[in-house]
MILO-765113 format. One record per residue (C-alpha): residue number from 1; residue in three letters; chain; y negated, x, z negated. Coordinates in Angstrom, 1 decimal, padded with zeros to 4 digits. Example, Ala and Ser with C-alpha at 12.3 -4.5 7.8 and 13.67 -1.06 7.14 Angstrom:
<pt 1 'ALA' 'A' <004.5 012.3 -007.8>>
<pt 2 'SER' 'A' <001.1 013.7 -007.1>>
This chain:
<pt 1 'MET' 'A' <009.3 037.4 052.3>>
<pt 2 'GLY' 'A' <011.1 034.4 050.8>>
<pt 3 'SER' 'A' <014.3 034.5 049.3>>
<pt 4 'SER' 'A' <016.7 032.6 046.8>>
<pt 5 'GLY' 'A' <019.7 034.1 044.9>>
<pt 6 'GLY' 'A' <021.5 037.1 042.9>>
<pt 7 'GLY' 'A' <019.5 039.8 045.3>>
<pt 8 'ALA' 'A' <016.2 038.5 044.6>>
<pt 9 'ALA' 'A' <016.5 037.7 040.9>>
<pt 10 'ALA' 'A' <017.9 041.1 040.4>>
<pt 11 'ALA' 'A' <015.2 042.9 042.2>>
<pt 12 'ALA' 'A' <012.9 040.6 040.2>>
<pt 13 'ARG' 'A' <014.4 041.6 036.7>>
<pt 14 'MET' 'A' <014.0 045.4 037.8>>
<pt 15 'ASP' 'A' <011.5 047.8 036.2>>
<pt 16 'PRO' 'A' <009.2 049.2 039.1>>
<pt 17 'GLU' 'A' <009.8 052.5 038.7>>
<pt 18 'ALA' 'A' <013.9 052.1 038.5>>
<pt 19 'ALA' 'A' <013.1 050.1 041.7>>
<pt 20 'THR' 'A' <011.3 053.2 043.7>>
<pt 21 'GLU' 'A' <014.0 055.4 042.3>>
<pt 22 'LEU' 'A' <016.7 053.4 043.7>>
<pt 23 'ALA' 'A' <014.7 052.9 047.0>>
<pt 24 'ARG' 'A' <014.6 056.6 047.4>>
<pt 25 'LYS' 'A' <018.1 057.8 046.2>>
<pt 26 'GLY' 'A' <019.8 054.6 047.7>>
<pt 27 'VAL' 'A' <020.5 054.1 051.6>>
<pt 28 'THR' 'A' <018.4 052.1 053.4>>
<pt 29 'LEU' 'A' <020.6 050.1 056.4>>
<pt 30 'LEU' 'A' <017.6 049.0 058.7>>
<pt 31 'LEU' 'A' <019.0 046.4 061.2>>
<pt 32 'LEU' 'A' <016.1 045.9 063.7>>
<pt 33 'ASP' 'A' <015.7 042.7 065.8>>
<pt 34 'VAL' 'A' <018.7 040.7 064.4>>
<pt 35 'PRO' 'A' <018.4 037.3 065.8>>
<pt 36 'GLN' 'A' <016.8 034.7 063.0>>
<pt 37 'HIS' 'A' <019.5 032.5 061.3>>
<pt 38 'THR' 'A' <022.4 035.1 061.9>>
<pt 39 'ILE' 'A' <024.7 034.9 058.9>>
<pt 40 'LEU' 'A' <025.0 039.0 058.1>>
<pt 41 'GLY' 'A' <027.2 040.2 055.0>>
<pt 42 'VAL' 'A' <027.2 043.8 053.3>>
<pt 43 'ASP' 'A' <030.2 043.8 051.1>>
<pt 44 'THR' 'A' <030.4 040.6 048.8>>
<pt 45 'GLN' 'A' <026.7 039.7 049.4>>
<pt 46 'VAL' 'A' <025.7 037.5 052.4>>
<pt 47 'PHE' 'A' <022.8 037.0 053.4>>
<pt 48 'SER' 'A' <021.0 034.2 056.1>>
<pt 49 'VAL' 'A' <018.5 036.1 058.2>>
<pt 50 'GLY' 'A' <014.7 034.9 058.4>>
<pt 51 'PRO' 'A' <012.1 035.9 060.8>>
<pt 52 'ARG' 'A' <010.6 039.3 059.0>>
<pt 53 'PHE' 'A' <014.4 040.4 058.1>>
<pt 54 'LYS' 'A' <014.9 044.5 059.1>>
<pt 55 'GLY' 'A' <017.2 045.4 057.0>>
<pt 56 'ILE' 'A' <018.7 046.1 053.1>>
<pt 57 'LYS' 'A' <017.6 048.9 051.0>>
<pt 58 'MET' 'A' <019.2 050.1 047.7>>
<pt 59 'VAL' 'A' <022.4 050.3 049.3>>
<pt 60 'PRO' 'A' <024.6 052.6 046.9>>
<pt 61 'PRO' 'A' <026.4 055.7 048.8>>
<pt 62 'GLY' 'A' <030.1 055.2 049.8>>
<pt 63 'PRO' 'A' <031.9 053.0 052.0>>
<pt 64 'HIS' 'A' <030.7 049.6 052.8>>
<pt 65 'PHE' 'A' <031.9 046.3 055.1>>
<pt 66 'VAL' 'A' <029.0 045.2 056.9>>
<pt 67 'TYR' 'A' <029.8 041.8 059.0>>
<pt 68 'TYR' 'A' <027.8 039.3 060.9>>
<pt 69 'CYS' 'A' <027.8 035.8 062.7>>
<pt 70 'SER' 'A' <025.9 035.3 065.4>>
<pt 71 'PRO' 'A' <024.5 031.9 065.8>>
<pt 72 'SER' 'A' <023.6 029.7 068.8>>
<pt 73 'ARG' 'A' <020.1 029.2 070.3>>
<pt 74 'HIS' 'A' <019.8 026.3 068.2>>
<pt 75 'GLY' 'A' <021.6 027.7 065.0>>
<pt 76 'SER' 'A' <023.9 024.8 064.8>>
<pt 77 'GLU' 'A' <027.3 026.7 065.7>>
<pt 78 'PHE' 'A' <028.0 030.7 065.2>>
<pt 79 'ALA' 'A' <030.5 032.7 066.8>>
<pt 80 'PRO' 'A' <033.5 034.3 065.4>>
<pt 81 'THR' 'A' <032.7 037.1 062.6>>
<pt 82 'VAL' 'A' <032.4 040.7 063.7>>
<pt 83 'GLY' 'A' <032.6 043.4 061.1>>
<pt 84 'PHE' 'A' <032.8 047.1 060.5>>
<pt 85 'PHE' 'A' <033.4 049.7 057.8>>
<pt 86 'LEU' 'A' <030.5 052.2 056.8>>
<pt 87 'THR' 'A' <030.2 055.2 054.8>>
<pt 88 'THR' 'A' <027.0 056.0 053.7>>
<pt 89 'HIS' 'A' <025.7 059.1 052.6>>
<pt 90 'PRO' 'A' <022.2 059.9 050.4>>
<pt 91 'SER' 'A' <021.0 062.6 052.9>>
<pt 92 'GLU' 'A' <022.3 061.3 056.1>>
<pt 93 'GLU' 'A' <019.2 061.6 058.9>>
<pt 94 'ILE' 'A' <018.6 058.1 060.6>>
<pt 95 'ARG' 'A' <016.2 057.5 063.0>>
<pt 96 'TYR' 'A' <013.0 055.8 061.7>>
<pt 97 'SER' 'A' <014.2 057.8 058.2>>
<pt 98 'GLU' 'A' <010.2 059.0 057.7>>
<pt 99 'ALA' 'A' <009.1 055.9 057.7>>
<pt 100 'VAL' 'A' <011.6 054.5 055.1>>
<pt 101 'LYS' 'A' <010.4 057.2 053.0>>
<pt 102 'ARG' 'A' <007.0 056.1 053.3>>
<pt 103 'PHE' 'A' <008.3 052.6 052.4>>
<pt 104 'GLU' 'A' <006.6 051.3 055.6>>
<pt 105 'PHE' 'A' <009.7 048.7 056.0>>
<pt 106 'ASP' 'A' <009.5 047.8 052.5>>
<pt 107 'ASP' 'A' <008.3 044.2 052.4>>
<pt 108 'GLN' 'A' <010.6 043.5 055.2>>
<pt 109 'LEU' 'A' <013.7 044.8 053.3>>
<pt 110 'GLY' 'A' <016.4 042.7 051.3>>
<pt 111 'PRO' 'A' <017.2 044.3 047.9>>
<pt 112 'TYR' 'A' <021.3 045.2 047.8>>
<pt 113 'ASN' 'A' <022.0 043.0 044.6>>
<pt 114 'LEU' 'A' <023.3 045.9 042.3>>
<pt 115 'ASP' 'A' <024.7 043.4 039.9>>
<pt 116 'SER' 'A' <027.2 042.7 042.2>>
<pt 117 'PHE' 'A' <028.3 046.6 043.0>>
<pt 118 'GLY' 'A' <031.0 046.5 040.2>>
<pt 119 'ASP' 'A' <033.1 043.9 041.9>>
<pt 120 'TRP' 'A' <032.8 045.9 045.3>>
<pt 121 'LYS' 'A' <034.2 049.1 043.6>>
<pt 122 'GLN' 'A' <037.0 047.5 042.7>>
<pt 123 'LEU' 'A' <037.5 046.2 045.6>>
<pt 124 'SER' 'A' <037.1 049.1 047.6>>
<pt 125 'SER' 'A' <038.3 051.7 044.8>>
<pt 126 'TYR' 'A' <040.7 053.6 047.1>>
<pt 127 'LEU' 'A' <039.0 052.9 050.4>>
<pt 128 'SER' 'A' <038.0 056.8 051.6>>
<pt 129 'GLN' 'A' <036.7 057.9 054.5>>
<pt 130 'SER' 'A' <039.8 058.8 055.8>>
<pt 131 'VAL' 'A' <041.5 055.8 055.1>>
<pt 132 'ILE' 'A' <039.0 054.0 057.2>>
<pt 133 'GLU' 'A' <039.4 056.4 060.1>>
<pt 134 'ARG' 'A' <043.2 056.0 060.1>>
<pt 135 'LEU' 'A' <043.0 052.5 060.6>>
<pt 136 'GLU' 'A' <039.6 051.2 062.3>>
<pt 137 'PRO' 'A' <040.2 049.8 065.8>>
<pt 138 'ILE' 'A' <038.6 051.7 068.9>>
<pt 139 'GLY' 'A' <034.5 050.9 068.4>>
<pt 140 'GLY' 'A' <035.1 050.2 065.0>>
<pt 141 'GLU' 'A' <034.5 046.4 065.9>>
<pt 142 'ILE' 'A' <037.1 043.8 063.7>>
<pt 143 'THR' 'A' <036.7 040.6 064.9>>
<pt 144 'ILE' 'A' <039.4 037.7 065.6>>
<pt 145 'ALA' 'A' <038.2 037.5 068.9>>
<pt 146 'LEU' 'A' <039.7 040.6 070.0>>
<pt 147 'GLU' 'A' <042.8 040.2 068.1>>
<pt 148 'THR' 'A' <045.2 038.6 070.7>>
<pt 149 'SER' 'A' <048.6 040.7 070.1>>
<pt 150 'TRP' 'A' <049.5 039.0 067.0>>
<pt 151 'MET' 'A' <049.1 035.5 068.8>>
<pt 152 'ASP' 'A' <052.4 036.3 070.8>>
<pt 153 'ARG' 'A' <054.8 036.5 067.5>>
<pt 154 'ALA' 'A' <056.8 033.8 066.5>>
<pt 155 'PRO' 'A' <054.6 031.5 063.9>>
<pt 156 'GLN' 'A' <056.3 031.3 060.3>>
<pt 157 'THR' 'A' <054.9 028.3 058.9>>
<pt 158 'ASP' 'A' <053.5 024.9 060.3>>
<pt 159 'MET' 'A' <050.0 026.3 059.3>>
<pt 160 'GLU' 'A' <050.3 029.3 061.6>>
<pt 161 'ARG' 'A' <051.3 027.3 064.7>>
<pt 162 'ARG' 'A' <048.5 025.1 064.4>>
<pt 163 'LEU' 'A' <046.2 028.1 063.8>>
<pt 164 'MET' 'A' <047.5 029.4 067.0>>
<pt 165 'GLU' 'A' <047.1 026.2 068.8>>
<pt 166 'GLN' 'A' <043.5 026.2 067.7>>
<pt 167 'LEU' 'A' <042.9 029.7 068.8>>
<pt 168 'ARG' 'A' <044.4 028.9 072.2>>
<pt 169 'LYS' 'A' <041.9 026.4 073.0>>
<pt 170 'GLU' 'A' <039.5 027.0 075.6>>
<pt 171 'LYS' 'A' <036.4 027.2 073.8>>
<pt 172 'PHE' 'A' <037.9 030.3 071.9>>
<pt 173 'ALA' 'A' <039.9 031.7 074.9>>
<pt 174 'LYS' 'A' <036.5 032.1 076.7>>
<pt 175 'ILE' 'A' <035.4 034.5 074.1>>
<pt 176 'SER' 'A' <038.6 036.7 074.2>>
<pt 177 'PRO' 'A' <038.0 039.9 076.4>>
<pt 178 'THR' 'A' <040.3 040.5 079.4>>
<pt 179 'GLN' 'A' <040.2 044.6 078.8>>
<pt 180 'PRO' 'A' <043.8 045.4 078.9>>
<pt 181 'GLU' 'A' <043.2 048.4 076.0>>
<pt 182 'ARG' 'A' <044.6 048.2 072.5>>
<pt 183 'ARG' 'A' <041.7 046.6 070.5>>
<pt 184 'GLY' 'A' <043.3 045.9 066.6>>
<pt 185 'CYS' 'A' <043.1 048.0 063.9>>
<pt 186 'TYR' 'A' <046.0 050.8 063.5>>
<pt 187 'TYR' 'A' <047.6 049.0 060.5>>
<pt 188 'THR' 'A' <051.5 050.6 059.2>>
<pt 189 'THR' 'A' <054.4 048.9 060.5>>
<pt 190 'ILE' 'A' <056.0 046.8 057.4>>
<pt 191 'PRO' 'A' <059.7 046.0 058.3>>
<pt 192 'ALA' 'A' <060.4 042.5 057.0>>
<pt 193 'SER' 'A' <063.7 043.4 055.7>>
<pt 194 'VAL' 'A' <066.3 046.4 055.3>>
<pt 195 'LYS' 'A' <068.4 046.9 058.1>>
<pt 196 'GLN' 'A' <071.0 049.5 057.2>>
<pt 197 'LYS' 'A' <074.5 050.1 059.2>>
<pt 198 'ASN' 'A' <077.8 051.5 057.5>>
<pt 199 'ILE' 'A' <077.6 049.2 054.2>>
<pt 200 'SER' 'A' <078.9 046.1 053.3>>
<pt 201 'ALA' 'A' <077.1 042.7 053.6>>
<pt 202 'ASP' 'A' <076.9 042.5 049.7>>
<pt 203 'GLU' 'A' <075.3 045.7 049.4>>
<pt 204 'LEU' 'A' <072.9 044.7 052.1>>
<pt 205 'THR' 'A' <071.9 041.6 050.3>>
<pt 206 'LEU' 'A' <071.1 043.5 047.1>>
<pt 207 'LEU' 'A' <068.7 045.7 049.4>>
<pt 208 'ASN' 'A' <067.1 043.2 050.7>>
<pt 209 'LEU' 'A' <066.7 041.1 047.3>>
<pt 210 'ASP' 'A' <064.8 044.6 046.0>>
<pt 211 'ARG' 'A' <063.4 046.4 048.5>>
<pt 212 'THR' 'A' <062.4 049.1 046.2>>
<pt 213 'SER' 'A' <064.5 051.3 048.6>>
<pt 214 'LEU' 'A' <062.1 050.1 051.8>>
<pt 215 'LEU' 'A' <059.2 050.7 049.9>>
<pt 216 'GLU' 'A' <060.1 054.2 049.2>>
<pt 217 'SER' 'A' <061.1 054.3 052.8>>
<pt 218 'VAL' 'A' <057.8 053.5 054.1>>
<pt 219 'LEU' 'A' <055.8 055.7 051.6>>
<pt 220 'ALA' 'A' <057.5 058.8 052.6>>
<pt 221 'LYS' 'A' <057.3 057.9 056.6>>
<pt 222 'SER' 'A' <054.1 056.3 056.8>>
<pt 223 'TYR' 'A' <051.9 057.4 053.8>>
<pt 224 'GLN' 'A' <053.2 060.9 053.4>>
<pt 225 'ASP' 'A' <054.3 060.0 049.7>>
<pt 226 'GLN' 'A' <050.5 059.3 048.7>>
<pt 227 'GLU' 'A' <050.2 055.7 046.9>>
<pt 228 'ASP' 'A' <046.8 056.1 047.6>>
<pt 229 'LEU' 'A' <047.1 055.8 051.2>>
<pt 230 'LEU' 'A' <049.1 052.6 050.7>>
<pt 231 'LEU' 'A' <046.4 051.0 048.1>>
<pt 232 'GLY' 'A' <043.9 051.8 050.5>>
<pt 233 'GLU' 'A' <045.2 049.9 053.4>>
<pt 234 'LEU' 'A' <045.9 047.6 051.1>>
<pt 235 'GLN' 'A' <042.3 046.9 050.3>>
<pt 236 'PHE' 'A' <041.1 047.6 053.9>>
<pt 237 'SER' 'A' <043.2 045.0 055.1>>
<pt 238 'PHE' 'A' <041.9 042.3 052.2>>
<pt 239 'ILE' 'A' <038.5 043.3 052.9>>
<pt 240 'ALA' 'A' <039.0 042.9 056.5>>
<pt 241 'PHE' 'A' <040.2 039.5 056.0>>
<pt 242 'MET' 'A' <038.1 038.0 053.5>>
<pt 243 'MET' 'A' <035.0 039.1 054.8>>
<pt 244 'GLY' 'A' <035.8 039.8 058.4>>
<pt 245 'GLN' 'A' <038.3 036.6 058.7>>
<pt 246 'SER' 'A' <040.7 038.9 060.9>>
<pt 247 'LEU' 'A' <043.8 037.6 060.8>>
<pt 248 'GLU' 'A' <045.7 040.5 062.1>>
<pt 249 'ALA' 'A' <044.1 042.0 058.4>>
<pt 250 'PHE' 'A' <045.4 039.0 056.6>>
<pt 251 'MET' 'A' <049.0 039.3 058.4>>
<pt 252 'GLN' 'A' <049.1 043.2 057.0>>
<pt 253 'TRP' 'A' <047.8 042.3 053.5>>
<pt 254 'LYS' 'A' <050.5 039.5 053.3>>
<pt 255 'ALA' 'A' <053.2 042.3 054.6>>
<pt 256 'LEU' 'A' <052.2 044.8 051.9>>
<pt 257 'VAL' 'A' <051.6 042.2 049.2>>
<pt 258 'SER' 'A' <055.2 040.6 050.1>>
<pt 259 'LEU' 'A' <056.5 044.2 050.2>>
<pt 260 'LEU' 'A' <055.4 045.1 046.6>>
<pt 261 'LEU' 'A' <056.0 041.9 044.9>>
<pt 262 'SER' 'A' <059.9 042.2 046.2>>
<pt 263 'CYS' 'A' <060.7 045.3 044.3>>
<pt 264 'SER' 'A' <062.6 044.7 041.2>>
<pt 265 'GLU' 'A' <063.4 048.2 040.5>>
<pt 266 'ALA' 'A' <059.8 049.5 040.7>>
<pt 267 'ALA' 'A' <058.4 046.2 038.7>>
<pt 268 'ARG' 'A' <057.0 047.9 035.9>>
<pt 269 'LYS' 'A' <055.4 050.6 037.6>>
<pt 270 'LEU' 'A' <054.0 048.4 040.2>>
<pt 271 'LYS' 'A' <052.9 045.9 037.6>>
<pt 272 'THR' 'A' <050.8 048.7 036.0>>
<pt 273 'LEU' 'A' <049.5 049.7 038.7>>
<pt 274 'LEU' 'A' <048.4 046.3 040.2>>
<pt 275 'GLU' 'A' <046.9 045.2 037.3>>
<pt 276 'THR' 'A' <044.9 048.1 036.4>>
<pt 277 'THR' 'A' <043.6 048.8 039.7>>
<pt 278 'PHE' 'A' <043.0 045.4 041.6>>
<pt 279 'GLY' 'A' <043.0 043.5 038.3>>
<pt 280 'TRP' 'A' <046.0 041.1 039.2>>
<pt 281 'ASP' 'A' <047.7 039.3 036.1>>
<pt 282 'LEU' 'A' <051.4 039.2 036.8>>
<pt 283 'GLU' 'A' <052.7 038.0 033.7>>
<pt 284 'ASN' 'A' <053.9 034.9 034.6>>
<pt 285 'SER' 'A' <053.8 034.3 038.4>>
<pt 286 'VAL' 'A' <052.3 035.1 041.7>>
<pt 287 'ALA' 'A' <049.8 032.2 041.5>>
<pt 288 'ASN' 'A' <048.1 034.1 039.1>>
<pt 289 'LEU' 'A' <046.7 036.1 042.3>>
<pt 290 'ILE' 'A' <044.4 033.4 043.1>>
<pt 291 'ASP' 'A' <041.5 032.0 041.0>>
<pt 292 'GLU' 'A' <039.7 029.2 041.3>>
<pt 293 'ASP' 'A' <036.7 030.6 040.0>>
<pt 294 'ASP' 'A' <036.9 033.6 042.3>>
<pt 295 'GLU' 'A' <034.1 036.4 041.1>>
<pt 296 'PHE' 'A' <034.7 038.0 044.8>>
<pt 297 'ALA' 'A' <033.2 034.9 046.4>>
<pt 298 'PRO' 'A' <030.3 035.9 048.3>>
<pt 299 'VAL' 'A' <026.9 033.9 047.7>>
<pt 300 'VAL' 'A' <024.8 033.3 050.6>>
<pt 301 'VAL' 'A' <021.0 034.5 050.3>>
<pt 302 'GLU' 'A' <018.4 033.8 052.4>>
<pt 303 'MET' 'A' <016.4 037.2 053.5>>
<pt 304 'GLY' 'A' <013.4 037.9 055.7>>
<pt 305 'GLY' 'A' <011.7 034.4 055.1>>
<pt 306 'SER' 'A' <008.2 033.4 055.6>>
<pt 307 'SER' 'A' <006.2 034.7 052.6>>
<pt 308 'SER' 'A' <005.1 031.8 050.5>>
């Protein structure tokens, strides 16, 4: 099985006994009959599927995000990304489990790159199974091809307007479903501004300049005063946006970040929380949230290629 990149290098450096132990205790994702040239991702790792690929081994137990782009017949074009959250358990009984335990698929399985697992743990530290079940769409699949409700909203910027026009083009419209049922994620509604009666205009302006009261209200009504649930939704939407290319997730992530960064009264607490939880540097400006040398940027690795 020919491969290149971090996953193969990590496997080459690993002691054989340690690799065997990880293969036994870790989770194996069997992904059978995946078309060649499919772009397949697990967490921050991205693979290009080869002819012998049958899955990924040594996956640590816990929450993960699996996503893929289906290729055209000639592999020159790709359909929109489809992704779903998956919580793996070491004792989970699955089909072909005995064959996996006997390592019958071993030479056709790509190794999960454990060197990058720390990055994923930081991205998903508040992503519990209850958070996933609370937010995931019907059927579990997250894809821009099923996100049509947000396109009816008025665009706020020229970039959003151009993007909506692009997505409404005929080629994309053919992919969109005609089913009437709701297919998006069940994100929490985040008000864009504070609206309150029986107060002066100056008081209302102050409430919108510092939206701490709005944050407290959202926490109480939508998250049962549990900050972990809000942070879990923030991580869920960020992962679905970055890995799953979901624009609905981007809108939710943007709304949550905008709310968190507009709370002057809670600034000290939020600063410590966001810096320690997500590694954000808020010392000088919001611009520090974006790093040109992004450590979470995925690397494409060819898996399941022909043996050399």
